[in-house]
C-alpha positions, 0 to 999 in steps of 0.5 A, a space after each residue: 852731802 854738801 855738793 848736793 846742797 850747793 846745787 839746790 841752793 843755786 836752783 833756789 837763787 836762780 828762781 829769785 829773779 823775777 823783778 818785773 813785778 811792780 810794788 804790790 802787797 801779796 796776799 799770804 793766803 788764797 782767801 786774802 788774795 781772793 778778797 783783793 780780786 773781789 775788791 778790784 772787780 767791784 771798785 773799778 767799774 770802768 774797766 772792761 771785763 777783759 781788763 778785770 780778768 787780766 788784773 785777776 791773773 796779775 793778782 793770782 801771780 802775785 799771790 803765787 797761784 801760778 797754775 791759776 794765773 796761767 789759765 787766766 792769762 791764756 783766757 785774756 790772751 785769747 780775747 785780746 787777740 780777737 779784739 786785735 788789741 796789740 798793746 794788750 796782747 804784748 802785755 799779756 804775753 810779757 806776763 805769761 813769759 814772766 810766769 813761765 820763767 817762775 815755773 821753770 819753763 824757760 823755753 816757753 817763757 822765751 817763746 812768749 817774750 819774743 812775740 811780746 818784744 816784737 809787738 812792743 818794738 812795732 808800737 815803739 813802746 820803750 817802757 814795755 821794751 825795757 820790761 820785756 828785755 829784762 824778762 828775756 834776760 831771765 829766760 836765757 838765764 833759766 836756759 843756762 845761756 848766761 852770755 845772752 842773758 847778760 847781753 839782753 839785760 844790758 840792753 834792758 838797762 840802757 833803755 830803762 836809764 834812757 827813759 828814766 825808769 828808776 824802779 825798772 833800772 833797780 830791778 835790772 841791776 839786781 838781775 845782772 847781779 844775780 847772773 854775775 853771781 851764778 858765773 862766780 864773778 862776785 865783785 861785779 855781782 856785788 857792785 850791781 846788787 848794791 846799786 840796785 839796793 840803793 835804788 830800791 831804797 830811793 824809790 821805796 820799793 820794799 818788794 824788790 829790796 827783799 829779793 835783792 837782799 836775798 841775792 846779796 845773802 847768796 853771794 856771801 853764802 857762796 863765799 862761806 861768810 855765813 854770819 853776813 849771809 845769815 844777817 842778809 837772809 833774815 833781813 830779806 825775810 822781814 821785808 818779804 813778810 812786810 810786803 806779804 811776798 810769801 814765795 820770796 819769804 820761802 826762798 829766804 827761809 830755805 837759804 837760812 836752812 841751808 846755812 844752818 846745815 853747813 854749820 852742822 846745826 841740823 835741828 835749826 836747818 830742819 826748822 827753817 826747811 819745814 817753814 819753807 815747805 808749805 809755802 812752796 806747796 801752797 804756791 804750786 812750785 813743785 821743783 822747790 817743794 821737791 828740793 826742800 823735801 830732799 834736803 829735809 830727808 838728807 838732813 834726817 839721814 845725817 842725824 841718823 833718823 833713817 825712817 824720817 829720811 826715807 819718808 821725805 825722800 820718797 815724797 820728793 821722788 815722784 815730784 822730780 819724776 813728774 817734772 822729768 828732772 832725771 838728775 835730781 831723781 838720781 840724787 834722791 835715789 842715791 840718797 835713799 841708797 845711802 840711807 839703806 847702806 848706813 843701816 846695813 841693808 845692803 841689798 836694798 842699797 844696791 837696788 837703789 844704786 842700780 836705779 841711779 846707775 841706769 839714770 846716769 847711763 841714760 844721761 851719759 853722766 860718766 862722773 856720777 856713773 863712776 861715783 855710784 859704781 864705787 859706792 856699789 864696790 864698797 858695799 861688796 867690800 863691806 860684805 866681804 864679797 871682795 871679788 865683786 868689789 874688785 869687779 866694780 872698782 875696776 869698772 869705776 877706775 876705767 871710767 875715771 881714767 877715761 874722763 880724766 878725773 883724778 879724784 875719782 881715780 883715787 877713790 877707785 884705787 882705794 876701793 880696789 886696794 882695800 879689797 886686795 888688803 882684805 884678801 891679804 894680797 898685800 903686794 898688789 894692794 900696796 902698789 894700788 894704794 901707793 899710786 892712789 896716795 901719789 895722785 891724792 898728793 898731786 891734787 891735794 885731796 887730803 881725805 883720799 890720801 888719808 884713806 889710802 894711808 889707813 889701808 896701807 897701815 893694814 898692809 904693814 900690820 899684816 906684814 908685821 912691818 912696824 916701821 912703815 906702819 909708824 911712818 904711814 900713821 905719822 903722815 896720817 897724823 899730819 893730815 889730821 892735824 891740818 884738818 883740826 880733827 881732834 877725834 881722828 887725832 886721838 885714834 891715830 895717836 892711840 894706834 901709834 902708841 900701841 905700835 910703839 909698845 909692840 916694837 919695844 919703844 915704850 918711852 915713845 908709847 908713853 909720850 904718845 899716849 900722853 899727847 892723846 890725853 892732852 888732845 882729849 882734854 880739848 875735845 868737846 864730845 857733845 859737839 861730835 855726831 852721835 855715832 862718834 860720841 859713842 866712841 869718844 866716851 871710851 877714849 879716856 879709859 882706853 888711854 889710861 889702860 894704854 898707859 897702864 900697859 906701857 908702864 907695865 912694859 917698862 917694869 913700873 908695875 906700881 904706876 901700871 896698876 895706878 893707871 889701870 885703876 884710874 881707867 876702871 874708875 873712869 869707866 865706872 863713872 861713865 856708867 857704861 857696862 861695856 867700858 867697865 868690863 874692858 877696864 876690869 879685864 885690863 886689870 885682870 891681865 895686869 895681875 895675871 902677867 905682871 904680878 903673877 896673881 892668877 887668883 886676883 885676875 880670876 876675881 876681877 874677870 868674875 866681876 866683869 862676868 857679873 856686870 855683862 850678865 846683868 846688862 844682858 850683853 851676850 856678845 861681851 859675856 862670851 868675851 869674858 868667858 873666853 878670858 876666864 877659860 884661858 885663865 883656868 886653862 893656864 892654872 890647869 883647872 881644865 874642868 872650869 876652862 871647859 865649862 866656861 868655853 862650853 857656855 861661849 859655844 852655847 852663846 855662839 849658837 844662840 846668836 848664830 855667830 859663826 866667828 864666835 863659834 870658830 873661837 870657841 871650837 879653837 879654845 876647846 882644841 887648845 884646852 885638850 892639847 894642853 891636857 895632852 889629849 891630842 886625839 880630842 884636840 884633833 876632833 875640834 881642829 877638824 870641826 874648826 876646818 869644817 866650819 870655815 868650809 861651811 860659813 862664807 864669812 869664815 872662808 878667809 880663815 880656811 888656810 889658818 884652820 888647815 895649818 892648825 889641823 896639820 899641827 893637831 895631826 902631828 901631835 896625834 902622831 899622823 904625820 902623813 895627814 899632817 903633811 896632806 893638810 899643810 899641802 892643802 893650805 899651801 895650794 889654797 894660799 896660792 889659789 888666792 894669790 895670798 903671799 903671806 898665807 903661802 909663806 905660813 903654809 910653807 912654814 907648817 909644811 917645813 915643821 911636818 918635814 922636820 917631824 918626819 925627818 925629811 930635812 932636805 925637803 924642810 930646808 927647801 920649803 923653809 927657804 921658799 918661806 924666807 924668800 916670800 917673806 923678804 919679798 913681801 917685807 914681812 919681817 915676822 915671817 922672815 924671822 920665823 923662817 930663819 929660826 926654822 932653818 937654824 933649827 934644821 941646820 943645827 939638827 944636821 950639825 951644819 953650824 956654818 950654815 947656822 951662823 950664815 942664816 942668823 938674821 942681821 937684826 940678831 947680831 
């Protein structure tokens, strides 16, 4: 996620601070560094043993061997304290403080540097005082005490200007630029860094020039001026390599990787991260090693390379645990959870999210806590465990409201609304989602508003409220166009076009499909993420099929046939069996319904069956078999209809697919019902209901299964059991607080009462059905309830009531 990348890049920038190092050629490898130490110790025989040891520490530091340098400095400090060499003690403490800063131990750095400063002031060593104040400024920066950092660096700058320490002045200006940059005061940052750069060039300080170029790059990176940032980072790499500043080179490579990640050039990003990683590892900068491993893992996650992602993230995790950086530990655990979530390994994802939750609670980070709770809520929603999804969404909502974070509040409301939509509790869902949409608009969170709109569309589809569905999708379309998201624009246009067709606005449907086709012509599918590419290749055949359907609805059958054939030709050119099969089934539907040529429809469906069997796609094979069974059932060829649906049931059992089994059993019932074999049809209705009781994922179909069972009992002549099943459906719908299903159950019960001749009871239940449908704005239900009431009043000869019950839309 980008917010994590940005956090890590800030860490990287903050580490590129130590400019107290004089110009020196750093060794690229430890062997080179060792050679330089040997040369120093053999050429300068007049130096004392302690001075030689100190120079060894300086060399180790410059070579990035921080643990070894610290050990050497500690030995030197001990000896110089024994020798009571105040100037030497101050210099050693100064260097140790600088080293601690680089090791991300700001508190220890400050402790050493304050002792050094006191000694240097006692000795009236102005050069040393300027150097140590410079480093103290960095220590304050590391401790996030930016005001003190600025104040101290200004003191250092004044001294360095006073004593005409030009090189030191350049270093301090560069440090001031970095602090201003971290405070997002970019004009001041740029001014100081540009002054620093001019001085580095004046005194030929290539070492610090590389560091300052890196810092300038970071400013432009934060401003999202990526071309300029990349240019500066690449120049920094060149200067760092020229002076063998390997560690600084590592930071520049790391920063280049980040920009490529922002630009979605993931392979390039990985290339640079992988160059930076061994540098940080060799230098013992464990935090940056961990950061780089984390970014590599996160990039692999984005690419869908989950095993590589897990491998790198698990290498990063112990680094942050060892350093006690709980926040980053939590981010890594969260990302591992995301990887498992993406793979559909939901329990493993929850296990990692729960670990993150414990860390956020320990850190009292309410914002991250709410974020993780929302993630868990969504996993339960995806698994159709809506009660648990609701429980976690409510927890997140309470936290978001308490800490006054509207963005989190919107996400919680969306998760909660989605769960209620899935439970068909549209009234509660709509209230929550409208609230989410209102907050999202206020904070201009287009993503959150778009999510709320998509779930509201689900409500309007369920209610049959096509007017509101169209309104919500038109608003979604505005947002999508603002974001220039052509992929989503096409999917939304296709959805709108389909809805226009369903409400009889075929001319609008035609125009909308044509808009979709025009957008598709501008979409570069190869630039989409892999998961979207798989969907996008199906756009053109789908749009052509949609145009075929629209022309058929307009009665222009020749054009309908032409577009259906174009859709098939396009699908065949893509060499994708699944798309070709869909186009063949669309063509079959056209021949069956528009041309009344069931033989041609069967021929095309048989072609589709041959393709899916060759491609060994059992799920799609079952889809084709269902279509063939329906065609043969329509023809009255019940033997073949039963044979094909028997094959569907066999596939369902083999795949252990309960939803497919549910469809197959329902198809058996329909075939026997059409044959007039009502007792046999009843047996299958009973099996369908038993399956919804047995399989948790089919629980949402229980009410419907009871309604169909009620119908089967009526056809079999058992109206008492038909009434019992309809009442069971009504009770279940009320228990689930599902108003739409409650309305349907009242409709089924009314039909039973009509069969039984209990017209007064039928009127009562039908009126309740009508009232519920009006309340939930379920227009299809309103029309059905009105039709049933008209039927009853007609049977009773009460024509005045018949006229009064006719819906306004019929007049």
